[in-house]
C-alpha positions, 0 to 999 in steps of 0.5 A: 079864823081864831083871833086872840089878843096878846098881853098888849091887846092890839097885837093879835094871834090869828090862827086860820083853820087847816084841813088835812087828809091823806093828800096833805092840807088846805088852809085859807090863811087870809079872808078879809070878810071873815076877819072883818066879822071879828073886828079885824079890818086891815088893808094890805098893799104888799107881801114880803117873804124872807128866808133865813138859812141859819138858826139864830138869824135875828131881823129887827127891831124895825118900823116905819115912821109917818107917813109910811107906817106899816102894820104887819101880818106875819106867818111862817111857811117853813121852820119857826120864829120867836116874834116880838112887838114893842109898843113905842106909841107915846102916851100908850099904857103899854109904852116901852113894853113888849110881847112875843109869840112863837110862830111856826109851820107847826102851830099855823098861827100868824101874828098881827103887829100894828103900826106904832110898834117895833117889830123883830124876830129870831129864827128858832130853826134852820131854813126858816121862811117867813111871809108877811103882809104889810099895810103901807108901802116901803119907804127907805127914808121912813125906816127906823131901827132900835138895837135888838138887845137894848137893856131899856127894853129888856127883851128876853130873846130865846137864843143866847147873844153868841148864837145871834146873827145880825145884818150889818145894819141891825148891828149898828142900830141905835138904842131905844130913845123915849125922846123919839116921837115916832108914834102917838097913842090914839 
């Protein structure tokens, strides 16, 4: 498995090998031992799957606060997304900065978004399915959200605002507030 850091080094792209022949393909998409050998040692407690019928479906920006912090390993099994991670760890040298990567069934990459980051994605194709592993249990009381288009974050989403579809909850998410101390950089 290939592991590479993005501009914020804690956020990683993980690309598993894919072996194909006339029948189709085989891929080992997660191997604790192989990734541990490369310094990636996470324990996952839950798998989630989402389906988005329309291009421009935006999910985010979300995280969970202590004690239910979640790191996420995200992959696409059908379609394509543009995936964003925003560093909100107080004291981090990249605090308030974001990185993004296209994750698709074509490029077979996965993105690791550690705890301490807001996470969101927008679908680039119709009928997109996303699977992600998380390191913490879901807890509604620990949910946090920030509005997707907050000018303070300046995320350059690849779909114009009029083409974005949001849940009712994401439409009313608050602006980014540096006074919110959800995470601390260690």
